[in-house]
C-alpha positions, 0 to 999 in steps of 0.5 A: 708354053700353054697348060695341056693337063692337070695331073691329080694326086689322090690321097690327101689332094682329092680328099683327106683319105690317109687320116679318115679313110685309110688309117682307120682301114688299117686298124680294123684289118690289124684287129680282125687278124688279132694284131696289136697294132692300132695307129692314132692320128698321130702314130699314123703320120709317122708311118706315112714316111713309108709309101704304099699300103703293102709296104707300110704293113710290111714295115710295121710287122717287122717293126712289131715282130723283129723280121720281115713278114711272109708276102702271103701274110702282108697280101692278106692283111691288104686285102683286108684293109682294102675291103675295109677302105672300100666299106668306109667310103661307100659308108660316107665318111669321105668327102672331096676337100673343098674347091676340088669338084669346082676346079675339076669341073672348071677344067672339064669346061675348059677342055683341059685334060685332067689325070690321076697320078697316084701310087695307091692301089687301083681297088682303093682309088676306084672306091673313092672315085665311084663314091665321090664322082659317080656322075663323072664315071657313069656319063662319058660326056661328062667324064672328066678324068682321061685315064689313072695312073695307079700303084700296079702300074708302077714298079717304084712308088712316090717319091720317084717320079715314074708314075709322072713320067707315064702319065706324061708319056701317054698324054703325049706332053713335056713335063712343062705342059702339065701341072701337078696337085699334090698334098705333100712333100713326097708328092711334090719331090715326085713331081719335081724329079719328073720336071712337073710344076706343082701346086700342093694344097696342103692335107692335115699331114701336109701341114705338120712338115716344115713350109720350107720342105714346099720350096720348089713348089710353084705355090702352096695353099691351104685349101683349093676352096673358097677362103684358100690362103696361099702360104707360098707363091703368087697371091690369089685375088679370086678367093679360090684357087681357080683355073685362071690362077694355076695358068698364071703360076706358068 
């Protein structure tokens, strides 16, 4: 079955957004609200078990205060966090992970469809893409991304497969005609549950998970760019993760 589309996760896959972006934005929102919450990189990694920004805030407040927070309070904190995240991204604190741009460009040149499949909020995704892929947003003839599936589009977030199911439906593809690119176990589980083969490019937090937890991935690599190491799966002879390598996984 020919490869018809690449389905890109965002946070941790395109850039190290969790450690170097979202974490800092949460901390700034908490400080603005006078909350005694501050997540260092290790503490934030534990909170990633709760998917979704608003859900993460609600869980942290419930743990801190011993009761569920009011919904409007969570919404206000999430809005503040999103503003801080957009400011951090605009300030140049994030960059694409090695090999992402080259692989996207190669796939575009080959006529392969590409989609973002994330359960992060659209505001945060828009800020990141506008900063890191501005040319591809502004010029239709260079558009690399067909569409985005974001957190607002689903009722259940990863590791639930709903986001991938929606992407496949819009693309009118069978699961085996697509390949997901993820960085974490939760993302792999979402792709797997939707029947989509998945390559895992381990992020900072993904590398903290046992390698055995990625056993269902078609391959696990430490990055996509030059010098990429294959930690599980077929060897890569090209020195980086290329479209031909992805096609060989099928």
